[in-house]
Every structure is written in C-alpha cells, then in structure tokens.
C-alpha positions in Angstrom: 9.5 -52.2 21.7 9.4 -51.2 18.1 8.9 -48.0 16.2 5.4 -48.0 14.6 4.8 -45.7 11.7 1.2 -46.0 10.4 -0.9 -43.9 8.1 -4.6 -43.6 8.9 -7.5 -42.1 7.0 -8.3 -38.9 8.8 -11.6 -40.2 10.2 -10.0 -43.3 11.5 -7.3 -41.3 13.2 -9.5 -38.7 15.0 -9.8 -40.7 18.2 -6.0 -41.1 18.5 -5.8 -37.4 19.3 -8.1 -37.9 22.3 -6.9 -41.4 23.2 -3.3 -41.7 22.1 -1.8 -45.1 21.4 1.1 -44.3 23.6 2.3 -41.3 25.7 5.2 -40.7 23.2 2.9 -40.8 20.1 3.4 -38.1 17.5 1.2 -37.4 14.5 1.2 -35.3 11.5 -1.3 -34.6 8.7 0.1 -35.6 5.3 -0.6 -33.8 2.0 -3.3 -36.4 1.0 -5.2 -35.8 4.3 -4.1 -39.0 6.0 -2.6 -38.9 9.5 0.8 -40.4 10.1 1.2 -41.8 13.6 4.7 -42.6 15.1 4.9 -44.4 18.4 7.0 -46.9 20.3 4.8 -49.9 20.9 4.9 -53.5 21.9 4.9 -55.7 18.8 2.3 -58.3 19.8 -1.1 -59.9 18.9 -3.0 -57.0 20.6 -1.3 -54.5 18.3 -1.9 -56.7 15.2 -5.6 -57.1 16.0 -6.0 -53.4 16.8 -4.5 -52.5 13.4 -6.5 -55.1 11.5 -9.7 -53.5 13.0 -9.0 -50.4 10.9 -9.2 -52.4 7.7 -8.3 -50.4 4.6 -8.2 -47.2 6.7 -4.7 -47.9 7.9 -1.4 -48.5 6.2 1.6 -49.7 8.3 4.9 -48.3 7.1 7.1 -49.6 9.8 8.1 -52.1 11.0 8.4 -53.9 7.7 7.6 -57.3 9.2 4.3 -56.0 10.6 3.5 -54.3 7.3 4.1 -57.7 5.5 2.0 -59.6 8.1 -0.9 -57.2 7.7 -0.6 -57.3 3.9 -0.8 -61.1 3.9 -3.8 -61.0 6.3 -5.7 -58.5 4.1 -4.9 -60.5 1.0 -6.3 -63.7 2.5 -9.5 -61.8 3.4 -9.8 -60.3 -0.1 -9.3 -63.7 -1.7 -12.3 -65.0 0.2 -14.4 -62.4 -1.4 -12.9 -63.0 -4.9 -13.4 -66.8 -4.5 -17.0 -66.7 -3.3 -19.6 -68.0 -5.7 -22.1 -65.2 -5.9 -23.8 -66.9 -8.8 -25.2 -69.6 -6.6 -29.0 -69.4 -6.0 -29.9 -67.6 -2.8 -31.2 -69.6 0.0 -34.9 -69.0 0.8 -35.4 -66.2 3.2 -36.4 -67.3 6.7 -38.5 -64.8 8.6 -39.0 -64.5 12.3 -42.4 -66.2 12.1 -40.8 -69.2 10.3 -38.6 -69.8 13.4 -41.5 -69.8 15.9 -42.6 -73.3 17.1 -45.8 -74.6 15.5 -48.9 -74.2 17.7 -50.6 -77.5 18.8 
C-alpha cells in the first residue's frame, strides 16, 4: 500500500465524496478550488488507469513514481496531438446511405 495524494478539479472530485476511493480517504478543498484527496491505496494498473481517466482534471502529488509515470503518459498523448498533420486534406465524408448495399 502507498499513500496517494492527488488534487482534483472540484467537478471531478465531487463523486469521491459519495463514493470514496478508500474507507480511510480524507479530502480538503484547496485555496484554488481544487480538492486534495489523501488515501492509502494499492499501487497497481487499476489505480493508474483510474487516474488517467481524469485526464487534466487530476494532479498526482504522491507517490513521486506514480506522478512521474502519469506525467510521461500524458506527455506521450499530448505529443500525438502535436505531431498530427492537420494540414492534410480531409477524407471525403461518408454518409449512412453511402454504406448501404447497392440495390439490384
């Protein structure tokens, strides 16, 4: 088990008051309106995917290795958007009728 300290945008943290991450979870509202959650959690893939699901609405403070892992994951995602070639011509739009089989 590890001590998780994470800061959530207020809207993202609302459900954690009704459905806590753990029974020992504590939370406090910070001066900027974000909510800081502190809980003892299992450091595993489920936690990582759960946190990634919050996208930019969460910042992990502790543990440092989880913070670094998420930072790297978010950076890889952001680089995909930076590297995409938006100047390429758009593919022709295909409508629902275009997908229907031709009548005999």
